N, C-alpha and C positions, 0 to 999 in steps of 0.2 A: 350473896345476892348481887346481881349485876345492876348497876345504876346506868341510866341513860340521860345524857345531857344534850339538849339542842340549844344552839346559840343563836339568839336573835339580837345582834349587837350592831350598833352603828358607831364607828369610830373612824377618825381620820388619821392616816391616809388610807385606812383599810375599812371596807364595809363588809360585814357578814350578813348574808341574807340566804334564805332557803329557796332554791330554784329547782322545781320538780322536773324541768325539761333538760337539765344538765346531765352530762355523763357522770356516772358514779365511780369514784376511785376509792377502793377499800385499802386501808393501811392498818396493820396490827403492830403495836409496839409492846415489847416485854420489858419490864423494869428488872434488870438482872444485877446481881452483885457478883463480884469476882475479884481476881487479882490482876492489877495492872503491872506490866513488866516494862521498864524504861529501856532507853537505848543502851544503857550500861548494865542492864539486868538487875537493877534495884527493883524491888517489888513493894507494893502497898495496896490496901483495899480500895475498891472503886465501884461506883454505881454507873450503869449505862442503860440507855434505851436501845434495845436491839430488835431486829425483825423476827427472831426466833427466841426460844427459851435458852439458847446457848450463849454464854458470855463471850463477846468480843469487845475490844476497846473502842471501836468506832460507833458513835451514836448515829442512828439511821438518819439519812437525808431524805426528807419527804419532798417530792417534786410533783407539781401539778400546774394546771393552767386556770385562767379565770372562768373557763367554761365547765370546769369540773365541780362536782359536789364531793368533797373529801370527807369520808367517814373513817374516823380514827378510833380503833379500839385499843385501850391501854390496859395491859394485864400486869398485875403486881406478882412477879415470879419470885419475890424475895420472902423472907420470914418476918419482916418488920413492915410498919406502915410507910408508904411513900405518897407522893402527890403528883399532880399534873397541872400545868398552867401554861398559858401563852402570854408573853409579855404585853402589857398594855391594855388588857381586856378584862373588865370586871365581869364576874359571873362564870369565868372559865375555871377558876381554881377548884380542884377536887382532891379529896383525900381518899386513898385507896388502901384497903386492908389487905393483908397477905392472902393470896389466891383469889382476890376479888378483881373486878374490872370496871371500867367505865367506857362509854362510847360518846364521842363528840361528832356532830355533823356540822360541817363548815363549808361555806362557799365564799369566794373572794371576788370582789368587784375591781380590784386593782392589783397590778403586778407588784412584787416586792419580796422581801425576805423577813421572816418572822421567827422568833426564838421560842421553842417550847422547852420546858425544864421541870425539874422536881422541886415543887414549892415547899415541901414538908421540911420543917426546921430550917427554913431559909436563913442564910445562904449555905448551910452545911452540906445538904445532900446534892445541890446543884454543883457545888465546888468540889465534891468528891467525884464529879464526872458526868452527872446526869443532866445533860442539856444538848439540844440539837436544833436543826434548822428545818423550816418549812419554806420551800422555794417556789414562788409563783411566777412563771415566766412563759409567755406565749411565742417567743421567737424561736427560730431554727438555728441560732448561734451555737457554737461550741461552748459547753458549760463546764465549769470547774467549781469545786466546793472546798472552802477552808473554814473549818471549825476550830477556832483558837482556844486553847486551854492552858492553864498554868496550875501547878500543884506544889504545895508544900507537903512533901511526903509524910512528914511527922503528923501533920494535921489530919490527913486521911486515916491514919492509924488511930489517933486519939478519938476522932468522931465515931469510928466503927466500934470502939470500945465504950461508947456513951460518955466520954469525957468532954469537958468544956474546952473550947479553944478561943483565943482572943484574936479576932480578925484585924485589930489595929496593930498587931505584931506579925502580920503576914509577910513572910519572906520566901517566895516560891523558889524551888530548886530544880523543877522540871517544867519544860515548855513544849507543847505539842500542837500540831495541826492534824486534824483527823485522827487523833490518837497516836501519831507517829512523830518522831524527831529526825533531823538529818543525822546520818545519811539514809535511814530507812524510808524517809519521806519521798526520796527520789523514785521509789518503786510504786508509789501510790498514783495510779492512772487517773483518779478523780481529782487529785491535787496538783500534780506536776503538769504545767501547761506545756503541751507539745503541739505546734501549729505551723501554719505557713504564712508568709507575708501576705497581708491583705485580709486574712481571716478576721471575722468579728467574734471576739471572745467575751463571754460574760463570766465573771468570777464572783461567786456568792461567798461573803465573808461574815462570820458572826463571832463575837467575843463572848463565849460562854464561861470564861474563867472569872477571876477576881481582880487581876491586875490590869493596868492600862497597857496598851501596845501601840506601836507606830510602825506600820509596814511600809518599807521603802523598796521601790522598783528601780533596778538599774536599767538604763537604756530606753525607757519609755515613760510617757505619761498615760494615765488612764482617766476616763470620765466617770464621775459618780452619777449613775442613772437611778439609783434608789438609796436612801438612807433614812433610818428612823430619827436622825437629826435633820429635819427638813431643809434647814438653811444650807446644808452641804450639797444638795442635789444640783448638778450642773457644773460643779467644780472640776477642773482638769489639773491633776497633780501627779507627782511621782512618790509622794509620801502621804499616808492616810492614818489619822488618829482613830483608835478604837478604845473607848472607855468600856468598862465591864457592861455587858448586855447591849452593846451597840451592834447594829446590823447594817450591811452596806452591799450594794451590787455595783461592781466596776465593769466598765466596757473598755476593752483593749483591742486596738487594731494595729498590729505590728507592721512596721514599714521597712524592716531590715532583718537579714538573717543573723544568726549567732546564738550564743548561750548567755543568758542574763540572770543574775541572781536576784532573789527577793529575800529580804530579811527584816527582822525587827530592829528598829533604831534604838529601842531600849535594849542595849547590848547584852545585859544579863540574860535576856530571853533567847539569845543565840548561844545557849549553853545547856547542858544537862548534867546535873550533879557537879557543876563547876567546870565542866570540860567543854571547850569551844571546838567546833561549831555545832554541838549536839543539841540543837534546839530548833527555833523557828527560822529555818533557812532552807531554801530550795532553789533549784536552777531551772529556769525556763529554757526551752529549746525552740527556736524559730528557724524553719527551713524555707527554701524558695517555693 
């Protein structure tokens, strides 16, 4: 049986209202289980929100504007119970049985970045990989998307076998952006910033993992134009802290040509399976 959930929520800095005159944007998400393959070909079980019933390691990025009515249908394509939630909003949380679905109807009064994730057995299923971004932006800027995740591969295996894990003993060994690590991340056109001097760039970043991260930009400062930590909005920095479930939108206007690295100042995250730099590391390219 399909469930339908309509959200009538007022929360700062985001307001959900139903606007019958807005454009309708339909988005389907399938909760898929599969095998994640790391940069060094280690594998472990993983859950992901995909646009189709076929498993890929990248959680779908949902992009819309404040004039859209976003209709999300979430289908549980797995053989076990999963959930769906959006951080910070009571009444959104839903449990979805195998082969069942829910539908959420949302509109946004403010631009920003919001994390959706699998709430079931929290934080287990989210940290097995099931968490993505809803990006609300009205500008014509160039846009890039960084979904930060960390994994302790042994935990994914234990959770998939219904064993208990102790998150106080969490020691991740793989670190990804958009389901990829360096050097594979350089081929992700949604992540690797390639632009010209003077372009206005918006980078949407969410930490959907369990560890804290600190992203450092070489060569440039960025302005925080949105953060779910409201006091950070307006900061201009070259290093940005991300606790788990933090979301931020950065604006970058490069003033010089060249190639510039971005990496996690938590240096263990610039590795994969203990090998450097197979983690959260990429190289931006700025041309004239």
